[in-house]
C-alpha positions as CSV (number, residue, x, y, z in Angstrom):
1,M,93.0,143.6,175.9
2,S,91.7,143.9,172.3
3,M,89.2,145.9,170.5
4,N,87.6,145.6,167.1
5,L,87.2,148.7,164.9
6,K,85.0,148.7,161.8
7,G,83.3,151.3,159.7
8,N,83.1,153.2,156.5
9,L,83.3,156.7,155.2
10,M,82.2,158.3,152.0
11,V,85.0,160.5,150.7
12,D,84.2,163.3,148.2
13,A,87.2,162.5,146.0
14,P,88.1,160.0,143.3
15,R,89.6,156.7,144.4
16,E,93.0,157.3,142.8
17,E,93.4,160.6,144.7
18,V,92.3,159.0,147.9
19,W,94.9,156.2,147.4
20,K,97.8,158.6,146.8
21,L,96.9,160.7,149.9
22,L,96.6,157.7,152.2
23,F,100.4,157.5,152.0
24,D,101.2,161.2,152.3
25,V,103.0,162.0,155.6
26,D,101.5,165.5,155.8
27,V,98.0,164.2,155.4
28,L,98.6,161.4,158.0
29,K,100.0,163.9,160.5
30,M,97.2,166.3,159.9
31,M,94.6,163.5,160.4
32,L,96.2,162.3,163.7
33,D,96.5,165.9,165.0
34,K,92.8,166.4,164.6
35,I,92.0,163.5,166.9
36,P,91.2,164.9,170.4
37,G,93.9,163.6,172.8
38,I,96.6,163.1,170.2
39,T,99.4,165.6,169.3
40,V,102.0,164.3,166.8
41,K,105.5,165.4,167.6
42,R,107.2,163.6,164.7
43,L,106.1,161.5,161.8
44,V,108.6,160.5,159.1
45,Q,108.6,158.0,156.3
46,V,111.7,155.8,156.7
47,S,111.1,153.5,153.7
48,D,108.4,152.9,151.0
49,D,106.3,150.9,153.4
50,K,107.3,152.1,156.9
51,Y,106.7,155.2,159.0
52,E,108.0,156.2,162.4
53,A,106.2,158.5,164.8
54,T,106.3,160.0,168.2
55,A,103.1,161.5,169.7
56,N,101.6,162.7,173.0
57,I,98.5,160.8,173.7
58,G,96.0,161.4,176.5
59,V,93.3,158.9,177.3
60,A,91.3,159.5,180.5
61,M,93.9,159.6,183.4
62,V,96.6,157.9,181.4
63,K,98.7,160.3,179.4
64,G,102.2,160.0,177.9
65,T,104.5,160.1,175.0
66,Y,104.4,157.2,172.7
67,A,106.9,156.1,170.0
68,G,105.8,153.7,167.3
69,T,105.8,152.5,163.7
70,I,103.3,152.1,161.0
71,T,104.1,149.4,158.5
72,V,102.3,148.7,155.2
73,L,101.8,144.9,155.2
74,E,100.0,144.5,151.9
75,K,98.7,146.8,149.2
76,R,96.8,146.4,145.9
77,A,96.6,149.9,144.3
78,P,94.2,151.6,144.3
79,E,91.8,149.4,146.2
80,Y,93.2,147.8,149.3
81,V,95.9,148.3,151.9
82,K,96.6,146.7,155.2
83,F,98.6,148.5,157.9
84,R,100.2,147.4,161.2
85,G,100.8,149.9,163.9
86,E,102.9,149.4,167.0
87,G,103.7,151.8,169.9
88,K,105.2,151.9,173.3
89,G,105.2,154.6,176.0
90,S,104.4,155.3,179.6
91,G,104.4,151.6,180.5
92,N,101.8,150.8,177.8
93,W,102.1,148.8,174.7
94,T,99.8,149.0,171.7
95,S,99.5,147.2,168.4
96,G,97.0,146.6,165.7
97,D,96.2,145.8,162.1
98,M,93.8,147.8,160.0
99,A,92.7,146.9,156.5
100,V,91.3,149.7,154.3
101,T,89.3,149.1,151.1
102,L,88.5,151.8,148.6
103,A,85.5,151.4,146.3
104,E,84.6,153.8,143.5
105,Q,81.2,155.4,143.8
106,G,81.0,157.7,140.9
107,N,83.3,160.7,141.7
108,Q,83.4,159.6,145.3
109,T,85.1,156.8,147.2
110,L,83.7,154.5,149.8
111,M,86.4,153.8,152.3
112,T,85.8,150.8,154.4
113,Y,88.1,149.9,157.4
114,D,88.3,146.8,159.5
115,G,90.8,146.2,162.2
116,V,91.8,144.9,165.6
117,G,93.8,146.8,168.2
118,N,95.6,145.4,171.3
119,I,96.5,147.2,174.4
120,S,98.5,146.3,177.5
121,G,99.8,148.1,180.6
122,P,98.0,150.7,182.7
123,L,95.8,151.7,179.8
124,A,94.3,148.1,179.7
125,S,93.3,148.4,183.3
126,L,90.8,151.2,182.4
127,G,88.4,148.5,181.3
128,Q,87.1,147.1,178.0
129,R,84.1,149.5,177.7
130,L,86.3,152.7,178.1
131,I,89.0,151.3,175.8
132,D,86.4,150.5,173.1
133,M,84.7,153.9,173.5
134,V,88.0,155.8,173.2
135,G,89.3,153.6,170.4
136,K,86.1,154.2,168.4
137,Q,86.2,157.9,169.1
138,F,89.8,158.1,167.9
139,I,89.0,156.2,164.7
140,G,85.8,158.2,164.2
141,H,87.5,161.6,164.5
142,G,90.5,160.4,162.4
143,T,88.5,159.0,159.5
144,K,86.3,162.2,159.5
145,A,89.4,164.4,159.4
146,L,91.0,162.2,156.7
147,G,87.9,162.3,154.5
148,E,87.6,166.1,154.9
149,E,91.3,166.6,154.1
150,L,91.2,164.3,151.1
151,A,88.1,166.0,149.7
152,A,89.7,169.5,150.2
153,R,93.0,168.5,148.6
154,T,91.3,167.0,145.6
155,K,89.1,170.0,145.1
156,T,92.2,172.3,145.3
157,K,94.0,170.2,142.7
158,Q,91.0,170.3,140.4
159,A,90.7,174.1,140.7
160,V,94.3,174.7,139.7
């Protein structure tokens, strides 16, 4: 089963700062932990373009621990990056690609994302509408948390 995820977010931070923090393990972990239903147990950067993670994820009646990777497929600093995520756990398998574009808007950054996710296993049996709703909710909470954290970290740096 697949789902499409698209949207944008205005971040109250300059593009160069947003770019740097997109690859910061602490920021990524914080963002994921703020998504209801996700608790990150481990997130480490294993190479310049690869991260490994373990997280507890609960979606409706299907809950479990998932292990996965996030790989940077392509990047053009400071404007474009494409990620691939893959995970397995509790008899489920997930994968997806997400492209993120950063556009300067004065002292702010317009972050646009466009991706496709794939799910198989018991999670897929929940139905397309529920999967789409949960996927969009995860992305919505995650991008909001990321935008808030990026803005807060940028303002803290400027104040120092």
